[in-house]
N, C-alpha and C positions, 0 to 999 in steps of 0.2 A: 623397888617393888618387891613385895613378899614373894620368895621363890615358890611357895605353894600355890599362890594365886596365879603366877606366871605359868607354871607347869600345867595347872588345871585348865587354864584358858588355851594353852598350846595343844594339850591332848584332847580337849573336848569333853572332859569328865565333868558334866554339869551337876551331878549329885554332890561331888566333893566341893565343887565351886559354890553351890548354894550353901553348903554347910559352913564353908569359910566365911561367907558374907553374913550368914545368920549369927555366927559367933562374933564377928567384928565387921559391921557395915562400912566402916571407914577404910577398909582395905581396898574398896572399889576405887578410891580416889588416888591411890598411889601410882607413881609414874616410873618408867624406866629412865636410864640416863639420857635417852633421846626424847624424853617426855611423851612416850607412847602410853596410852591408857590400856586397861585390860580389854576395852572394846577394839582397839587397834590390833592387839594380839590375837583375839578370837577371830576377827575378820580376816587377818592375814593367813591364818591356818584353816579357814573355811568351815568353822564350827557354828552352824546356824543356831543350834540350841543354846549354846553359851552366849552368842550374840543377842538372842531374844531375851535371855535372862538379864543381861546387863542393861539392855535398852529399857526393859520394863522397870528396872530399879532406878535408872538415872538417864533420862532422855537427853540431858544437856551434853553428855559425852559424845553424842553424834556430831556435834559441831566443834568439839575441842580439837585444836590442831597440835601436832607435835612440833619438834624444832624445825622440821622441813616445811611446816605449814600444811602438812597433809592431815585431812580429817579421816575418820574411818571409811567414809565413802571413797576418798581418793585411793586408799589402800585396797579396798574391795574391787574398784574398777581396774587398778593396776594389775592385780593378780587374777582377775577374771572370775570372781565369785558371783556369778549371776544370781543365784538364789538369795544370797545375802543382800546384794544391791537391790533386788526386787523387793525384798522384805523391808529393808530400811526406808526405801523411797515410798513404798505404800504406807508404811507406818507414819512417815513424816507428813505425807499429804493427807493421810486419814480419809481415804476414799477409794472406791473401786476403779478398775481400769476404764470403765465406760465413762467416768466422770473426769478423766484426765484433762479434757479441754477447758475445764473451769478452774484450773489451778490459780491460786492467788499469788501475787507478786511476793508476798512475805514468805510463802512456802517455797517458792523457787529460789529464794536467796540461799537456802541451804545447798541446793544443787549447784549454784553458780559460784560458790566459795572457791577461791584460788589459793594455791600453795605459794611457796617462796619463788617458784619459777613461773608464777602466774598461770599455771596449768589448772584447768577445770577437770572435773571427773571424766568428761568426754575426751579431753586430751589424753588422759592416762589410758582409757579403754582403747582408743584408736592407736596410740603409739605401740601398745603391746599386742595389737591384733585380736582383741576380744570382740568379735563381730556382734555376738548376741547382746552383750552389755551395751555396746555403742548404739545399736538399733533401739534398744529399750529406752535409753536416755533420750534419744532423739524424738521418740514418740511422746515422751513426757514434756520435754522442753526443746523444741526445734531451735530456739535462739541460742542454745549452747554452741551451735556451729558458728556463731558470729563473733566469738571471742578468740583473740590471739594471745599467745603466751609471751614471756619476756623476750624470747628470741624472735618474735614476730611470726611464729608458726600457728597456723589455724588448723582445726581438725581436718578440714578438706585437704590441706597441704600434706598433713601426716598420712591420710588415707591414700593420697596419690603416690607419695613416696614409698609407702609400704606395699602398694599394689592391691589394696583392699577395695575391690570393685563394688561389692555389695554395700559396704559402708559409704563409699563415695556416692553411689546412686541414691542411697537413703538421705544423705545430706543435701544433695542437689534437688531432690524431689520435695523434701520437707521444708527446706529453707533455701529458696532460689537466690536470695540475697546474702547467703552465707559468706563469711570472710574466706579469702583464698590466698592470703599471704603466707610467705615462708621465710626462712632465714636468709640473710644477706639480700633482702629485697626480692627474692624469687617468688614465683607464684606456684600454685598447684600444677600448672601446665609445665613449668620448668622441671618440677620434680618428676612428672610422668615421662618427660622426654629424656632426662638424664638417666633415669632408671630403666628406660626402654619398655615402659608399660604401655603398649600401643592401645589396648582396650581402654585403659584409664584415660589416655589422651583423647580418644574418640568421644568418650562420655563427657569430658570437660568441654570439648568443642561444640557439643550439641547444646549444652546449657550456658556456657560462658565463652563464646567465641571471641569476645573482646580481649581475652587473655593472650591471644596470639601476638598482639602488638606490645604487650607489657614487657619492660626490660628490668633487670635486677639492678643492684647498686653499681655494678660495673658496666651497665649499659648493654648487657647481653640479652638478646631475646631467646625464646625457645628454639627458633631456627638456628641461631648461632651455636647453641649446644648440640643440636642434632648434626650440624655440619662438622663440628669438632669431633664428634664421636663416630662419624662416618656412617650414620644411620640414614641411608638414602631413601628408605621407605617413609620415614617420618618427614624428611625434607620434602619429598614429593607431595605428601598429604598437606603439609602446612602451606606450601606454595599454591596448591590448588584452591585454597581458601583466600589467600591474600599474597599477591606477588610483591607488594610494597615492602614487606619485611626483609626481602633480599638486599635492600639498599640501606638498611639501618646499620649504622656504625656503632661500635661500642665506644667506651670513653677513651680508649687508646687509638681509635680511628680505624679499627679493623672490621671488615664486613664478613658475613658467612663464607663467601667465596675465598676470601683471604685465608681464613682459618682452615678451610678444607684443603687449600693448596699447601699450606704449611705442614699438614698432617698426612698428605699424600692420598687423600680420598677422591680419586678420580670419578667414582660413580656419583658422589655428591655434586661435584663441579658440573657433571653432565646434566643432572637434574636442574641445577640453578640456571645454567645456560639455556636449557630447553624452555624454561618458563620465563626467563629474563635474559634475552640475547645480548643486551647491552650492559649486563652486570660486570663484564670483564673490564669495563672502563673505570671501575672504582679503583681508587688508589689510597694508600695509607698516608699518615702525616708526612712521610718522607718521599712521597711520590712513587712508591713501589706498587706495581700491579700484581696480579696473581702469579704471573710468570716470574717476576723478580723474587717473590716470596718462595715459590717452589724451588727456584735455583738456590737461594740462600740456605734452604733446609735440605737440599740434596735430594729432592723428590723427582727423580728422573722419569718415573711413570707419568707424573703430572705434566712435566715439560713435553714429553712425547704427545700427550693428549692435546695440549694447547696448540702445539705445532700442527696437529692434524685437524683442528676444529676451525672452521671458517669464521665463526662468530668471534673468535678470540685472536684473529689475525692482527688486529690493531695493537696487541700487546707485544708483538715480537720485537719491534724496534722502538718501543715507547721509552723515552728517557725518564729517569726520576728527577728530583729537584736539583741533583748535582750533575745532571746530564748523562748519567750512566745508563746505558741500555742493558737489557738482560745479558748480552754478550760481555759487556764490561764486568758485570757482576760475576758471571761464571769464570771469567779470567782471574779476578781477584780472589775468589773463593777456591780456585784451583779444582773446580768440579770437572774432572777430565772427561768423563762419559757424556756429561751435559754439553761440554764444548763441542764434542763430536756431532751431537744432534744439531746444534745451532749452526755449525760450519757447513754441514751437508744440506741445510735448508737454503735454497737460493734466494729466499726473501730476506734473509738476515743481512743487514748492511755492515760489512766488515770495516768500512771506512768511517763509520759514525764516530764523532768526537764528543767527549764530555765537556763541561764548562772550563776544564783546564787545558783543553785543546789536545787531549790524548785519545787515540784510538785504542781498541783492545790489544792490538798487536804491539803498540808502543808501550803499553803497560807491562806486557810480558811477551818478549820475543819468542818464547817457547810455544806460544799458541799456534805458531805455524805448523808444529808437529802435533798440536792438540793432545798432548799426553804427558803424564808424569811418570816417574820411575815405578813406584809402588806405593801402597798405602803407608808402609813404614817410613819410606823416605819423605812422604808428604808431611808426616808429623814433624820432621826436622825442618822442612821448608816453610810450612805455614807460620811458625813464630816469627820468622824473618820478615814476612809480609805484614803481619799484624803489628809488629813493632813500629811500623810507620803510620798506623791508624790511630786517630784520636778517639773516636767513638764508632759505634756500629755503623752509622750512616754518614759520618763525616769523613769521606774517603778521598783518595786520589789527589793528594797534594802534588807530589811528584814521585809516585810509587814506581820503583824499579826492582826487579829481582836481582839480588846481589850476585856478583860474580862467584862468590864462595858457594852460594846455593846451586848455581848452575854447574860448578865444578863437582860438587857433591853428587849431583844427578849423573854427570858423566862418569864419575868413578864407580857409582853404584851399578850403572848399566854395564860397564866393563867387567865388574866383578861377576855379574850374572852371566855374561857371555863366557867367562872362564869356567864358571861352574857348569855351564851348558856343554862345554867340550868334554868335561869329565862325565857328565850324564850321558852324552852321546856314546862314549866308550862303553859305559855300563849297558846301555840299551842294545848296542851292537853285540856285546858279549852274550847277553841273554838270548838274543836272536840266534846266534851261532849255536849255543848249547841246546836250546829247545829244538832247533832244526835238526841237529844231529840226533837228539833223543827220539825224534819221530821215526827215524830209520834204524834205530838200535833198540827195538822193542824189548821190554822185560820178558824173559822166558824164551826169546828167540822166535824163529820161524819154522814152519813145517817143511822139512826137506824130503819127505816121502813122495814117491811118484803117485800122482793122482790129481783129482780136481781141486783139492785144498792145498796144493803145494804152493809155498811162498806166503801163505797166510800166517798171521800171528797165532801162536799156540794158545795164548790166554785170552782170546777175543771174547769169550763168554764170561770172563771173570769181571765182577762189578768194580773191583779196585782198578783193574786194567782200564775199564771204560773211563773211570775218573782221571786216570793218568793221561789218557788221550785228550779229554776235555780241557784239563788244566794246562797241559803242554801247549795245546792250540791257543788258549787264551793268552798264555805268557808270550808266545811268539808273536801273536797279532798285536798285543799292546806294545811290545818292545819295538816292533817295526813302525807302528804309528808314532810312537814317541820319537824315534830317530828321524822320521820324516818331518815332524813338527819342529824339531830343533834345527834341522837343515833349512826348512822353509822360513822359520823365523829369522835365521841369520842372513838369508839371501834376500827375501822379499820384504821384510818388515823394517820400519824405522827403528832406530836403536832403542828408544824409550818404550816401544811396544814389545820388545823382545821378552820382557819379563813375563808376559802373559803366556807366550808360547812355552817359556821355560817351566812355569808352574804346571801347565797342562801336561807337558812331557814328564815332569816329575811325578805327577799323580798316576799316569799310565805306567811309568816304570815301577812304581810301588805295587800296582796291581800285578804286573809281570813278575815281580820278585815273589809276591805272595803265591801266585799261581805256580811258580817254579818250585817253591817249598812244598806245596801240596802234591805236585807231580812226583817229587822225590819220595814223599811218604807213601803215596798210593802205589808207586812203582815197586818199592821194597815189599809192601804187603802182598802185591800181586805175584811177585816172583817167589817169595817164600812165605806162603800163607800159614804154615804150621809152626813157624819159629816165633814163639812169643817174645823172646828177648829182642829179636830184630824189629818186631812191631813196636815194642816199647821204645827201642833206640830211635827208630824212625820218628815216632811221635814226639820224643823229647827234642831231637834235633830240629824237627819242623816247628815245634813250639818256640824254641829259642830263636829260630830264624824269624818267625812272625814278630816276636817281641822286639828284636833288634831293628827290623825294618820299620816297625811301627814307631819306635823311638826316633828313628831317623826322619820319618815323615812328619812327626809332631814338631820337630825342630824346624823343618822346612815350612810347615803351615804357619808358624809364628811370624814368618817374614811376609805373609800375604793375607789378603782378605778375599775369601771365596766369593762374596757378592760382587766385589770389584772385578774379579776375573770373569764372572758370569756376565756382567754388564759389558765387558770388553767384547766378548764373543757375540752377544746380542747386538751390540753396536755394529759389528761387522755384517751381521745378517741384514740389519736395517739399511746399511750402506749399499749392500747388494740389491736390496729391494728398490732403493731410490734410483740406482743406476738402471734397473730394468724398466722402471716407470718412465724414466727420462729418455729412453731409447725412442728414436723417431719411428 
């Protein structure tokens, strides 16, 4: 294309543009490398005067596509040039707005031209969020909403996905039989649910309630996606309209309650069970119920909810197709905290056998203590278990935990106990130092005769107050840490000792940090006017913080905070169960 022609179309210089065409009318038929005409360029940059000049000279350019199959109308709709779309459409139809209802089929062909992706001008307007253009096109030709592109996407689907409520309502009102399909066999309702457009979903359900049962190419309904995303509000709304969708399985044999259990969405499971109390009986192709799936994915909160829900009681001892109950599965997967919940529930049958004649205890003798050493040791133990497994569900030929793994556990626990002895010494030392510091106040005491005799001289100093606070915190944390270590060694089973150790280590770290702060503030309180001592105290304290932080970071690498939290939560649950079971 002639550079002068391109630049004048791009800039909107209609006078120069006319001069060029008057000198050489054939310039108008030149193309860019992508086979865009001058009309494509003028439309893209929104110059209506140049567009009108080109159209008046050569109307056939309106339907000429470029290499992507886009006509100038496609380009105008994509970039949202409403004035140009309005002008070109009116010129094409050659009539006023009040006569739109009498448009001939030949005239509409121009509007319904598709590009290489099978997109119409309405697809382009909706995909790019140009509401005004989309509404205008729908007024002219409501049947534009009935076309799907190469990916199977309808304008209604695009509007639902992008959250364009006004366009969606316009499509539904102007064309009730509009196409609603989307990519991968999804519908507009799938898109609304996945993108969490609740208002869009409500609009679709008013006009096209049948979409609630339609599944995509994977067999997944809108309810399935809502359950997977944990959107309990959408789940509740969909089930209010039709409870049968809770029993629809996808092509892999999973139901909405299964996917909710795998993702840990307790609120979704609660809604499904409330509307469909027997949905807990659904199993996947391997015979797994929601409790099996929750255990396999380590969703302890779902396990607790299922154990506390009367409607799901039947899942507690339900075997899969290999005869494995949830307890068997928790044993194989070494889900320590889940094993605790199951063992404390009196309804769990500890003697249940799978089809190989094995109880959970026979699969792993260590279930009697229902605990593993630590998450780091678990990484070393798990491969030895899975080495015996053929597939995810073909289990339990003759699975036994190797003596080597058990020995590794015992050695690891012994190591933690030795470290605990050292930590106990540190905690005791901090307790001693902070206790002594509390009675050896910076600045000394008032020895003068009077009512203030024996009181600290610096009691009104802010640094002194911080010294008292941090010294108290350090002593308290170190005493608790020492008690935890002693309690863990005396009252806990060996494999649970690791949790007491990590708790004591965290408290000891707090005590060390507080001791460092007490040292800094004590120096500042005693010698407030000595700048070099303030600087020295700050440097020493900062170095102390860094060293203790590095030590703690090495310690944290050995443990998992969620694992430790679950341990203490499990103890609280155990205490709760004991209180409930008291006569």
